[in-house]
KEBAVEX-687379 format. One record per residue: residue number from 1; residue in three letters; x, y, z of N, C-alpha, C in turn. Coordinates in Angstrom, 3 decimals. Example, Ala and Ser with C-alpha at 12.3 -4.5 7.8 and 13.67 -1.06 7.14 Angstrom:
2
R     i    aa        n.x        n.y        n.z       ca.x       ca.y       ca.z        c.x        c.y        c.z
R     1   ALA     13.190     -5.690      7.800     12.300     -4.500      7.800     13.200     -3.300      7.800
R     2   SER     12.850     -2.250      7.080     13.670     -1.060      7.140     12.900      0.030      7.870
***
This chain:
114
R     i    aa        n.x        n.y        n.z       ca.x       ca.y       ca.z        c.x        c.y        c.z
R     1   UNK    151.587    102.501    107.654    150.438    102.940    108.418    150.520    104.376    108.773
R     2   UNK    149.377    105.082    108.878    149.305    106.480    109.182    149.763    106.724    110.599
R     3   UNK    150.426    107.871    110.822    150.826    108.251    112.116    150.393    109.727    112.322
R     4   UNK    150.351    110.144    113.645    150.057    111.557    113.964    150.941    111.866    115.173
R     5   UNK    151.525    113.016    115.128    152.362    113.562    116.262    151.542    114.564    117.043
R     6   UNK    151.539    114.465    118.388    150.797    115.440    119.218    151.799    116.006    120.163
R     7   UNK    151.863    117.378    120.255    152.718    118.031    121.174    151.809    118.512    122.383
R     8   UNK    152.102    117.978    123.567    151.297    118.323    124.761    152.094    119.284    125.634
R     9   UNK    151.368    120.407    125.948    152.042    121.432    126.747    151.724    121.129    128.221
R    10   UNK    152.154    122.061    129.045    152.042    121.833    130.610    150.647    122.040    131.099
R    11   UNK    149.622    122.435    130.254    148.290    122.616    130.793    147.614    121.398    131.414
R    12   UNK    148.182    120.157    130.959    147.656    118.898    131.489    148.535    118.426    132.642
R    13   UNK    149.464    119.220    133.011    150.509    118.926    134.007    151.843    118.769    133.500
R    14   UNK    152.862    119.170    134.222    154.225    119.056    133.717    154.559    117.586    133.395
R    15   UNK    154.031    116.635    134.127    154.347    115.223    133.880    154.040    114.738    132.505
R    16   UNK    152.965    115.372    131.919    152.536    114.861    130.636    153.099    115.683    129.402
R    17   UNK    153.770    116.817    129.699    154.264    117.682    128.641    155.309    116.930    127.813
R    18   UNK    155.160    117.103    126.458    156.102    116.474    125.562    155.413    116.000    124.276
R    19   UNK    156.167    115.163    123.497    155.703    114.754    122.157    155.180    113.319    122.226
R    20   UNK    154.054    113.086    121.684    153.373    111.777    121.626    153.197    111.368    120.149
R    21   UNK    153.497    110.143    119.790    153.237    109.726    118.424    152.302    108.579    118.406
R    22   UNK    151.236    108.718    117.696    150.235    107.678    117.556    150.211    107.165    116.113
R    23   UNK    149.815    105.788    115.993    149.791    105.190    114.670    148.506    104.354    114.561
R    24   UNK    148.017    104.228    113.397    146.756    103.373    113.231    147.152    101.968    113.572
R    25   UNK    146.166    101.232    114.083    146.380     99.827    114.404    145.648     98.993    113.370
R    26   UNK    145.916     97.720    113.372    145.364     96.780    112.405    143.830     96.559    112.759
R    27   UNK    143.069     96.202    111.706    141.724     95.827    111.961    141.517     94.727    112.998
R    28   UNK    142.432     93.638    112.841    142.384     92.496    113.783    142.555     92.980    115.222
R    29   UNK    143.536     93.801    115.451    143.765     94.291    116.788    142.631     95.129    117.354
R    30   UNK    142.086     96.003    116.529    140.919     96.807    116.972    139.735     95.838    117.261
R    31   UNK    139.490     94.917    116.391    138.395     93.961    116.615    138.593     93.137    117.898
R    32   UNK    139.719     92.721    118.176    140.035     91.894    119.432    139.768     92.810    120.653
R    33   UNK    140.225     94.050    120.633    139.953     94.962    121.740    138.456     95.133    121.964
R    34   UNK    137.677     95.327    120.908    136.194     95.455    121.089    135.608     94.180    121.629
R    35   UNK    136.019     93.056    121.042    135.460     91.810    121.502    135.770     91.491    122.951
R    36   UNK    136.957     91.783    123.367    137.399     91.531    124.794    136.562     92.287    125.730
R    37   UNK    135.951     93.391    125.421    135.259     94.236    126.351    133.805     94.380    126.010
R    38   UNK    133.252     93.426    125.194    131.890     93.355    124.799    131.261     92.010    125.158
R    39   UNK    130.094     92.080    125.736    129.358     90.728    126.169    128.185     90.625    125.220
R    40   UNK    128.013     89.413    124.715    127.011     89.106    123.743    126.005     88.039    124.370
R    41   UNK    124.773     88.163    123.953    123.714     87.192    124.362    124.021     85.914    123.675
R    42   UNK    124.117     84.785    124.382    124.555     83.554    123.830    123.532     82.951    122.881
R    43   UNK    122.318     83.404    122.939    121.247     82.902    122.061    121.051     83.725    120.841
R    44   UNK    120.961     85.052    121.036    120.683     85.935    119.920    121.871     86.602    119.272
R    45   UNK    123.012     86.638    120.028    124.143     87.281    119.562    124.175     88.763    119.667
R    46   UNK    123.111     89.351    120.298    122.949     90.703    120.500    123.953     91.187    121.596
R    47   UNK    124.396     92.452    121.358    125.324     93.013    122.436    124.473     93.328    123.666
R    48   UNK    124.967     92.709    124.785    124.337     92.903    126.115    124.995     94.068    126.836
R    49   UNK    126.290     94.164    126.757    126.966     95.270    127.376    128.405     95.453    126.726
R    50   UNK    128.954     96.661    126.912    130.292     96.844    126.510    130.914     97.903    127.379
R    51   UNK    132.247     97.775    127.606    132.953     98.667    128.502    133.619     99.687    127.627
R    52   UNK    132.931    100.787    127.257    133.409    101.790    126.337    134.814    102.390    126.813
R    53   UNK    134.852    102.645    128.093    136.171    103.175    128.593    137.276    102.311    128.398
R    54   UNK    137.128    100.991    128.648    138.245    100.084    128.421    138.536     99.981    126.970
R    55   UNK    137.533     99.922    126.108    137.792     99.943    124.666    138.534    101.094    124.223
R    56   UNK    138.210    102.266    124.687    138.842    103.536    124.304    140.338    103.536    124.866
R    57   UNK    140.421    103.142    126.147    141.828    103.124    126.747    142.744    102.162    126.021
R    58   UNK    142.289    100.993    125.713    143.166    100.046    124.978    143.370    100.452    123.529
R    59   UNK    142.442    101.100    122.931    142.706    101.587    121.581    143.795    102.707    121.575
R    60   UNK    143.706    103.619    122.587    144.766    104.652    122.692    146.152    103.997    123.015
R    61   UNK    146.079    103.085    123.909    147.329    102.407    124.269    147.990    101.661    123.114
R    62   UNK    147.144    100.999    122.347    147.649    100.195    121.291    148.200    101.116    120.135
R    63   UNK    147.603    102.321    119.995    148.040    103.182    118.913    149.206    104.068    119.383
R    64   UNK    149.493    104.143    120.663    150.547    105.080    121.130    151.867    104.372    120.859
R    65   UNK    152.732    105.097    120.041    154.004    104.480    119.589    155.187    105.150    120.369
R    66   UNK    155.061    106.438    120.651    156.159    107.169    121.330    155.569    108.158    122.361
R    67   UNK    156.284    108.327    123.421    155.851    109.301    124.461    157.166    109.828    125.144
R    68   UNK    157.054    110.830    125.971    158.274    111.304    126.600    159.027    110.172    127.318
R    69   UNK    160.296    110.370    127.454    161.207    109.281    127.993    160.779    108.754    129.285
R    70   UNK    160.193    109.575    130.178    159.804    109.085    131.511    158.479    108.360    131.512
R    71   UNK    157.897    108.131    130.350    156.651    107.262    130.125    155.479    107.617    131.065
R    72   UNK    154.998    108.819    130.961    153.942    109.254    131.812    152.642    108.544    131.612
R    73   UNK    152.395    108.020    130.431    151.128    107.356    130.163    151.275    105.840    130.126
R    74   UNK    150.435    105.267    130.898    150.351    103.807    130.994    148.926    103.340    130.787
R    75   UNK    148.696    102.069    130.418    147.328    101.610    130.319    146.551    101.715    131.652
R    76   UNK    147.241    101.467    132.761    146.608    101.637    134.052    146.176    103.098    134.304
R    77   UNK    146.984    104.067    133.850    146.543    105.512    134.004    145.404    105.831    133.086
R    78   UNK    145.347    105.246    131.907    144.254    105.516    130.955    142.926    104.848    131.573
R    79   UNK    143.115    103.744    132.285    141.889    103.096    132.870    141.579    103.664    134.262
R    80   UNK    142.522    104.398    134.853    142.392    104.800    136.262    141.219    105.708    136.574
R    81   UNK    140.432    105.417    137.559    139.401    106.282    137.919    139.730    107.265    138.928
R    82   UNK    140.766    106.982    139.798    141.205    107.903    140.804    142.534    108.521    140.439
R    83   UNK    143.469    107.728    139.974    144.834    108.135    139.587    144.996    107.940    138.114
R    84   UNK    144.319    108.746    137.324    144.403    108.572    135.882    144.721    109.849    135.198
R    85   UNK    144.666    109.825    133.857    144.909    111.055    133.040    143.696    111.968    133.178
R    86   UNK    143.828    113.155    132.938    142.727    114.131    133.027    141.763    113.849    131.872
R    87   UNK    140.547    114.333    132.128    139.503    114.164    131.143    139.931    114.794    129.784
R    88   UNK    140.452    116.005    129.816    140.895    116.654    128.623    141.999    115.987    127.841
R    89   UNK    142.924    115.469    128.583    144.059    114.755    127.925    143.562    113.431    127.358
R    90   UNK    142.731    112.650    128.201    142.147    111.447    127.699    141.269    111.659    126.384
R    91   UNK    140.495    112.671    126.350    139.716    112.999    125.139    140.615    113.337    123.972
R    92   UNK    141.692    114.138    124.240    142.614    114.411    123.125    143.243    113.174    122.531
R    93   UNK    143.695    112.384    123.361    144.297    111.032    122.897    143.239    110.164    122.194
R    94   UNK    142.015    110.147    122.721    140.997    109.335    122.146    140.609    109.829    120.754
R    95   UNK    140.526    111.189    120.532    140.259    111.738    119.229    141.269    111.369    118.177
R    96   UNK    142.533    111.477    118.636    143.612    111.081    117.734    143.578    109.677    117.300
R    97   UNK    143.490    108.740    118.360    143.495    107.325    118.122    142.276    106.942    117.211
R    98   UNK    141.044    107.461    117.606    139.843    107.166    116.854    140.000    107.612    115.386
R    99   UNK    140.573    108.823    115.169    140.685    109.249    113.810    141.670    108.250    112.963
R   100   UNK    142.815    107.885    113.574    143.724    107.019    112.954    143.222    105.597    112.784
R   101   UNK    142.392    105.180    113.710    141.956    103.779    113.715    140.642    103.530    113.101
R   102   UNK    140.034    104.614    112.581    138.752    104.496    111.817    137.576    104.234    112.635
R   103   UNK    137.592    104.617    113.936    136.407    104.473    114.760    135.501    105.611    114.454
R   104   UNK    134.309    105.316    113.936    133.395    106.329    113.493    132.606    106.872    114.667
R   105   UNK    131.988    107.986    114.542    131.095    108.544    115.474    129.940    107.595    115.887
R   106   UNK    129.359    106.933    114.805    128.280    106.062    115.054    128.808    104.858    115.944
R   107   UNK    129.971    104.381    115.618    130.488    103.246    116.469    130.762    103.681    117.905
R   108   UNK    131.305    104.888    118.053    131.478    105.448    119.428    130.144    105.541    120.153
R   109   UNK    129.154    106.075    119.501    127.798    106.242    120.108    127.305    104.778    120.471
R   110   UNK    127.314    103.856    119.520    126.794    102.482    119.751    127.512    101.856    120.953
R   111   UNK    128.781    101.924    121.018    129.521    101.264    122.150    129.360    101.963    123.440
R   112   UNK    129.232    103.283    123.444    128.982    104.004    124.664    127.606    103.810    125.292
R   113   UNK    126.657    103.435    124.461    125.220    103.237    124.862    125.076    101.885    125.684
R   114   UNK    125.975    100.962    125.538    125.772     99.640    126.095    126.263     99.559    127.543
***
């Protein structure tokens, strides 16, 4: 599976500085993450709502293979509204994970609209 290494400097905070390695995840894992955070109409099967933030956070978490030894990134921090990662760092991790995991711009748009 493809991997990508990201070097993060101190602009996101000293806590997050270091090397992160991301890897693509399987189709099944990605599908389960999306299904877990998407609600469907029981009659039509249409998407009623989806939690785009949770989908993105779990996708990043699932693809994160290595991080600095003190483990500054957790799923809770990726999901955290008050005590979480910065917008810029979250967006950086999301771009890397989406590229590796094949999440297209159209899929991102679709999921974020619900």
